[in-house]
C-alpha positions, -999 to +999 in steps of 0.1 A: +495-768+336+476-763+375+501-731+388+478-723+419+499-753+438+536-728+432+535-703+455+558-683+430+552-681+388+590-659+391+619-660+417+650-638+409+675-643+435+707-616+439+708-614+401+736-588+388+742-578+356+770-558+347+790-544+312+825-545+314+829-535+355+800-516+354+770-530+373+735-526+348+721-546+376+724-550+411+714-578+437+686-577+429+654-603+443+623-602+434+594-632+437+561-626+412+531-649+422+507-662+399+481-646+383+496-612+383+497-579+360+530-566+369+548-534+355+584-527+356+589-493+359+620-473+367+640-435+350+666-443+313+692-465+325+676-488+352+676-517+334+644-526+330+651-542+294+685-562+308+661-575+336+636-591+317+667-605+291+686-619+322+652-635+335+649-648+300+688-663+298+693-637+266+718-619+284+744-639+309+742-623+344+772-621+367+755-637+394+721-647+407+695-677+397+664-675+380+635-702+386+605-702+366+572-723+386+601-737+410+627-744+384+652-733+364+639-715+332+654-737+305+633-764+321+605-741+315+612-726+287+577-742+269+557-716+296+569-685+291+564-663+260+584-633+252+573-600+233+608-575+228+603-540+218+595-531+186+623-509+178+650-544+187+634-557+152+638-555+116+607-552+102+619-554+062+631-588+066+605-603+043+580-628+055+540-619+064+523-613+096+504-649+094+544-661+090+555-642+124+526-658+143+533-694+131+569-687+149+554-687+180+545-725+174+580-734+166+591-743+203+561-764+203+565-778+170+600-781+167+618-758+137+621-789+112+579-801+114+557-777+092+532-760+106+495-775+099+460-768+104+461-768+141+486-742+144+473-720+114+439-724+129+457-712+161+472-685+144+441-672+131+426-673+161+451-647+179+449-625+152+415-624+153+420-618+189+443-588+185+425-575+156+445-581+125+432-609+106+426-588+073+462-581+073+474-620+081+493-619+039+507-586+038+542-581+044+551-568+080+571-544+061+539-528+053+523-524+084+519-493+112+538-493+144+507-503+163+499-534+139+532-540+145+527-546+177+493-567+174+514-589+160+541-596+183+512-597+207+495-626+185+528-645+180+531-649+218+494-657+220+501-691+198+527-700+221+501-705+251+525-696+279+518-690+315+542-662+320+543-632+294+574-609+290+569-574+273+595-550+268+571-515+261+546-527+245+526-492+247+551-473+233+547-456+199+509-471+195+478-453+191+450-451+211+426-475+200+457-503+198+469-493+236+432-504+249+436-531+220+465-542+243+447-536+283+423-559+270+444-585+258+465-579+291+432-579+319+419-611+296+453-630+299+454-623+337+420-633+345+433-672+329+456-669+353+484-661+331+514-637+346+525-608+329+557-589+337+551-555+317+583-531+312+562-498+313+574-456+309+538-440+316+534-440+357+498-424+351+487-453+339+499-476+359+470-476+390+451-484+363+464-509+342+485-521+372+481-547+401+515-548+404+549-535+405+588-534+409+604-500+409+636-505+400+665-479+395+698-505+390+683-520+427+650-531+431+634-505+448+604-522+459+578-547+441+543-560+454+505-544+448+503-519+436+485-501+467+511-512+491+547-502+471+533-476+443+545-442+469+556-410+464+583-420+487+597-451+465+586-431+435+614-404+449+633-431+456+633-447+424+635-416+406+664-397+424+661-358+418+639-359+393+604-368+412+589-334+415+553-353+437+537-373+434+493-357+441+470-383+436+464-374+475+452-343+464+429-346+438+449-345+407+458-379+404+487-369+383+523-381+385+551-349+376+582-350+357+588-389+358+579-405+327+607-409+307+581-412+274+604-383+254+634-401+253+652-416+225+635-459+222+674-468+224+680-451+258+651-467+273+665-494+292 
């Protein structure tokens, strides 16, 4: 699919999500051009995970519209890959690494057609890209957290999507896995893919991403890192929790901003 003819890969207008009478997302507008690697950042309870789920139709919004390459998501589902939070999955389910990766092909195959040589070859190639070839027959329950995350990425890769949504892919992984994930994301971007990543480590945002959405129930700002990832917007996003952004003084660090110490189920 030629994505360059589209001004935006993702268009979100007036998106509102509420649980009972409590708004979780309020009147979100977001335009994401093709071929960017975008982080979604914000404090605990900001609605980061909810944003992705609402775009993907996993949560029904109270209002709003979502377009993927100018068409409703339901018509473009095959162009979208999704990597959920690792903590949201039952890893005790008795299945192998290969079987999990092959699930990424079901959208193209249909649920009643068995994967053949082509699908298995694509799965092997994806496992090789994430460094998990030797674990193909391993039960997923026997993997470490970082290995499980790599399997999720391999499953998304075999979809050959144009847009990837990833919810905290760097959370709880070792440094080697983090580098491997980052390399993979950058490779996908270089291929013209669009990537939207929920991320909590603000210190790595300028290094890892070229686009950012700053969120706290409302969209505070979105756009290129150089334009919107500023101290003023960080203060608007994090309120009293932000101390200062000191990269202009040469320290290049952000203080009291990340929610890295929060329990996984509190990071939305």
